[in-house]
DRENGULUM-903736 format. One line per 2 residues: number of its first residue (from 1); their letters; for each residue x, y, z of N, C-alpha, C. Coordinates in Angstrom, 2 decimals. Each point is the difference from the previous one (the first is absolute). Layout:
N
NUM) A) X:Y:Z:X:Y:Z:X:Y:Z  ...
! end
This chain:
119
1) XX) 0.78:-1.20:0.05:-0.68:1.22:0.11:0.60:1.20:-0.29  1.29:0.01:0.88:0.79:0.81:0.15:0.51:0.77:-1.64
3) XX) 0.80:-1.08:-0.41:0.38:-0.16:-1.09:-1.07:0.65:-1.39  -1.20:-0.36:0.31:-1.09:0.32:-0.99:-0.23:1.61:0.24
5) XX) -0.02:0.43:1.01:-0.36:1.27:0.56:1.22:1.16:-0.71  0.98:-0.54:0.63:1.58:0.74:-0.59:0.04:0.09:-1.52
7) XX) -0.44:-1.25:-0.58:0.02:0.35:-1.50:-1.02:0.66:-0.76  -1.33:0.04:0.88:-0.83:1.06:-0.80:0.25:1.15:0.54
9) XX) 0.73:0.28:1.07:0.57:1.87:0.19:0.89:-0.03:-0.78  0.81:-0.68:-0.40:1.21:0.47:-0.77:-0.70:0.11:-1.66
11) XX) -0.76:-0.67:-0.38:-1.01:0.23:-1.14:-0.60:1.12:-0.34  -0.37:0.36:1.25:-1.08:1.31:0.20:1.15:0.94:-0.13
13) XX) 0.93:0.07:0.78:1.04:1.01:0.04:0.68:0.11:-1.50  0.18:-0.98:-0.53:0.61:0.28:-1.36:-0.97:0.42:-0.95
15) XX) -0.98:-0.48:0.29:-1.05:0.59:-1.00:-0.24:1.62:0.04  0.15:0.38:1.25:-0.10:1.61:0.03:0.98:0.60:-0.21
17) XX) 1.35:-0.36:0.11:1.12:0.36:-0.74:0.10:0.34:-1.35  -0.79:-1.04:-0.87:0.04:0.06:-1.38:-0.92:0.81:-0.41
19) XX) -0.78:0.86:0.86:-1.23:0.83:-0.38:0.86:1.82:0.28  1.35:-0.04:0.18:0.65:0.91:0.20:0.59:0.52:-1.51
21) XX) -0.56:1.23:-0.37:0.50:0.32:-1.50:1.54:0.72:0.26  0.18:0.96:1.12:1.08:0.72:0.15:0.30:0.45:1.30
23) XX) 0.99:0.23:0.47:0.36:0.53:1.39:-0.61:-0.89:1.22  -0.28:0.61:0.98:-0.05:-0.47:1.34:-1.56:-0.58:0.14
25) XX) -0.23:-1.66:0.48:-1.12:-0.41:0.37:-0.77:0.46:1.07  -1.00:0.57:-0.37:-1.16:0.37:0.89:-1.00:-1.40:0.60
27) XX) 0.19:-0.54:0.95:-0.69:-1.27:0.71:-0.87:0.64:0.69  -1.63:-0.79:-0.10:-0.58:0.13:0.74:0.25:-0.66:1.51
29) XX) -0.52:0.67:1.13:0.29:-0.71:1.00:-0.49:-1.35:0.17  0.53:-1.04:-0.02:-0.59:-1.63:0.06:0.80:-0.49:0.93
31) XX) -0.66:-1.20:0.64:0.54:-1.16:0.37:0.35:-1.14:-1.06  1.55:-0.19:-0.35:-0.30:-0.58:-1.45:-0.29:-1.45:0.15
33) XX) 0.14:-0.38:1.36:-0.14:-1.79:0.14:-1.67:-0.05:0.02  -0.70:1.04:0.16:-1.33:-0.03:0.17:-0.52:0.74:-1.42
35) XX) 0.54:0.69:-0.43:-0.46:1.02:-0.97:-1.32:0.66:0.12  0.01:0.15:1.37:-0.83:1.07:0.33:0.26:1.42:0.07
37) XX) -0.99:1.05:0.08:0.55:1.07:0.37:-0.03:0.23:1.40  1.10:0.76:0.26:0.11:-0.02:1.53:-0.97:0.90:0.79
39) XX) -0.23:-0.15:1.04:-1.35:1.12:0.51:0.78:0.21:1.55  0.01:1.25:0.35:0.59:0.25:1.72:-0.80:-0.91:0.62
41) XX) 0.90:-0.60:1.07:-0.29:-0.74:0.96:-0.23:-1.46:-0.31  -0.08:-0.37:-1.17:-0.18:-1.29:-0.32:1.40:-0.78:0.20
43) XX) 1.10:0.59:-0.48:1.32:-0.97:0.05:0.90:0.75:0.62  0.86:-0.55:1.02:0.36:0.85:1.01:1.52:0.12:-0.32
45) XX) 0.66:-0.30:-0.99:0.97:0.30:-0.91:0.10:0.91:-0.68  -1.14:0.50:-0.66:-0.39:1.07:-0.71:-0.14:1.27:1.00
47) XX) -0.56:-0.14:0.76:-0.34:0.82:1.48:1.44:0.62:0.42  0.90:-0.87:0.02:1.17:0.58:0.44:0.81:0.33:-0.85
49) XX) -0.13:-0.85:-1.09:0.77:0.83:-1.37:-0.01:1.63:-0.22  -1.49:-0.08:-0.23:-0.65:1.61:0.16:0.56:0.78:1.03
51) XX) -0.16:-0.28:1.39:0.59:0.70:0.76:1.39:0.24:0.02  1.03:-0.93:-0.29:1.41:0.03:-0.10:0.46:1.24:-1.24
53) XX) -0.73:-0.24:-1.10:-0.04:0.95:-1.20:-0.04:1.19:0.71  -1.34:0.38:0.59:-0.46:1.51:0.26:0.95:0.40:0.98
55) XX) 0.72:-1.14:0.74:0.87:0.65:1.28:1.03:0.38:-0.91  0.91:-0.59:-1.20:0.94:0.30:-0.58:0.05:1.24:-0.77
57) XX) -1.12:-0.06:-0.40:-0.45:1.24:-1.07:-0.25:1.63:0.93  -0.27:-0.29:1.32:-0.16:1.06:0.98:1.50:0.44:0.14
59) XX) 0.75:-1.01:0.41:1.60:0.39:0.18:0.63:0.94:-0.98  -0.40:-0.52:-1.20:0.68:0.74:-0.91:-0.86:1.35:-0.81
61) XX) -0.75:0.14:1.15:-1.10:1.58:-0.22:-0.92:-0.34:-1.41  -0.11:-1.15:-0.66:-0.76:-0.44:-0.80:0.57:0.70:-1.65
63) XX) 1.24:-0.22:0.49:0.88:0.69:-1.10:-0.18:-0.89:-1.47  -0.27:0.37:-0.89:-0.15:-0.89:-1.45:-1.04:-0.91:0.23
65) XX) -0.93:0.16:0.81:-1.31:-0.95:0.07:-0.70:0.12:-1.16  -0.14:-0.93:-0.78:-1.33:0.40:-1.32:-1.54:0.34:0.58
67) XX) -0.21:0.57:-0.79:-1.58:0.46:0.29:-0.88:-1.49:-0.11  0.52:-0.72:-0.65:-0.52:-1.63:0.06:0.23:-0.83:1.21
69) XX) 0.84:0.21:0.38:0.48:-0.71:1.42:-0.81:0.90:0.96  0.05:1.15:0.00:-0.69:0.58:0.57:-1.26:0.05:0.41
71) XX) -1.00:-0.25:-1.20:-1.39:-0.19:-0.23:-0.37:-1.52:0.74  1.14:-1.03:-0.27:-0.52:-1.23:0.26:0.32:-0.32:2.05
73) XX) 0.67:0.75:0.19:0.28:-0.16:1.52:-1.09:0.48:0.60  -0.52:1.72:-0.39:-1.04:0.30:0.66:-1.25:-0.79:-0.58
75) XX) -0.36:-0.57:-0.84:-1.02:-0.96:-0.23:-0.10:-1.02:0.76  1.31:-0.81:0.08:0.23:-1.06:1.10:-0.44:0.36:1.56
77) XX) 0.33:1.26:0.28:-0.17:0.44:1.33:-1.70:0.86:0.02  -0.90:-0.21:-1.05:-0.75:0.92:-0.15:-1.13:-0.10:1.51
79) XX) -0.32:-1.27:0.47:-0.50:-0.43:0.75:0.93:-0.43:1.05  0.16:0.91:1.17:0.94:-0.59:1.27:-0.86:-0.90:0.88
81) XX) -1.48:0.02:-0.09:-0.59:-0.67:1.15:0.28:-1.65:-0.40  0.56:-0.02:-1.32:0.09:-1.54:-0.13:1.31:-0.61:0.92
83) XX) -0.39:-1.71:0.22:0.91:-0.63:1.06:1.36:0.10:-0.93  1.03:0.84:0.28:1.32:-0.46:-0.88:0.66:-0.59:0.99
85) XX) 0.81:-1.09:-0.31:1.19:-0.53:0.39:0.72:0.82:1.30  0.13:1.20:-0.84:0.98:1.04:0.76:-0.38:0.29:1.39
87) XX) -1.81:0.07:0.01:-0.42:0.40:1.15:0.25:-0.54:1.51  0.69:-1.62:-0.25:0.22:-0.60:1.05:1.22:0.26:0.99
89) XX) 0.83:1.08:-0.82:0.87:0.52:0.63:-0.53:1.40:0.30  -0.41:0.68:1.04:-0.36:1.47:0.20:0.88:0.80:-0.42
91) XX) 1.32:-0.23:0.44:1.39:0.91:-0.64:0.14:0.21:-1.33  -0.14:-1.42:-0.42:0.13:-0.01:-1.55:-0.98:0.99:-0.85
93) XX) -1.41:-0.31:0.41:-1.35:0.62:-0.37:0.39:1.56:-0.02  0.24:0.50:1.25:0.29:1.57:0.25:0.71:0.52:-1.13
95) XX) 1.23:-0.80:-0.02:1.23:0.47:-1.01:-0.70:0.02:-1.59  -0.84:-1.09:-0.28:-0.33:-0.23:-1.47:-1.14:1.14:0.04
97) XX) -0.69:0.36:0.62:-1.16:1.35:0.16:0.63:1.10:0.10  1.50:0.42:0.45:0.35:1.12:0.18:0.93:0.24:-1.63
99) XX) 0.59:-1.39:-0.42:0.45:0.18:-1.31:-0.91:0.34:-1.16  -1.41:-0.54:0.15:-1.05:0.06:-0.92:-0.38:1.80:0.00
101) XX) 0.19:0.51:1.14:-0.54:1.10:0.41:1.30:1.08:-0.66  0.81:-0.70:-0.01:1.39:1.42:-0.59:-0.12:-0.50:-1.40
103) XX) -0.58:-1.20:-0.41:0.28:-0.28:-1.53:-1.31:1.13:-0.42  -0.84:0.05:0.39:-1.25:0.80:-0.61:0.16:1.34:0.06
105) XX) 1.11:0.56:1.22:-0.03:1.24:-0.09:1.26:0.28:-0.64  0.68:-0.66:-0.49:1.06:0.08:-0.96:-0.31:0.36:-1.37
107) XX) 0.64:1.04:-0.98:-0.73:0.19:-0.87:0.60:-1.14:-1.16  -1.29:-0.20:-0.93:0.33:-1.14:-0.92:1.18:0.38:-0.96
109) XX) 0.86:-1.21:-0.44:1.21:0.28:-0.52:-0.52:-0.14:-1.46  1.18:0.58:-1.04:-0.38:0.05:-1.60:1.14:-1.09:-0.03
111) XX) 0.43:-1.05:0.63:1.05:-0.79:-0.21:-0.34:-1.33:-1.18  0.82:-0.57:-0.51:-0.12:-0.54:-0.95:-0.96:-1.35:0.42
113) XX) -0.44:-0.80:-0.82:-1.14:-0.99:0.50:0.71:-1.30:0.45  1.07:-0.20:-0.02:0.81:-0.97:0.27:0.61:0.18:1.55
115) XX) -0.43:-1.02:0.94:0.77:0.03:1.40:0.32:-1.20:0.50  0.00:-1.08:-1.16:0.02:-1.49:0.43:1.70:-0.38:0.55
117) XX) 0.77:0.82:-0.83:1.44:-0.06:0.34:0.51:0.41:1.12  -0.93:1.10:0.64:0.45:0.71:1.26:-0.25:-1.22:1.13
119) X) -0.94:-0.84:-0.07:-0.11:-0.78:1.33:0.29:-1.37:-0.31
! end
């Protein structure tokens, strides 16, 4: 079952790569092994990854953050009443909310649309 799941994920990922005409890929947020869109609070690793990314971006004062990434993060945290995995650690959740507020108050960047290589 593991190998079948792994092979399906590789095939799906490879298919997505073939659809890129030029430049950097822009992937929708997905859990590749389930091929399902990630919803906040449903997958603890995604919640933790978003919190970590937001913290890293805060430390760089959102320098070179693309408008697409900003919109994606704001969309992910649109409803903070959801049971995010990061809420289990009050200190981490407080930091995430502070980072989110800092991002909201920062002026949007006119940065290039690719941030994949920075993280």
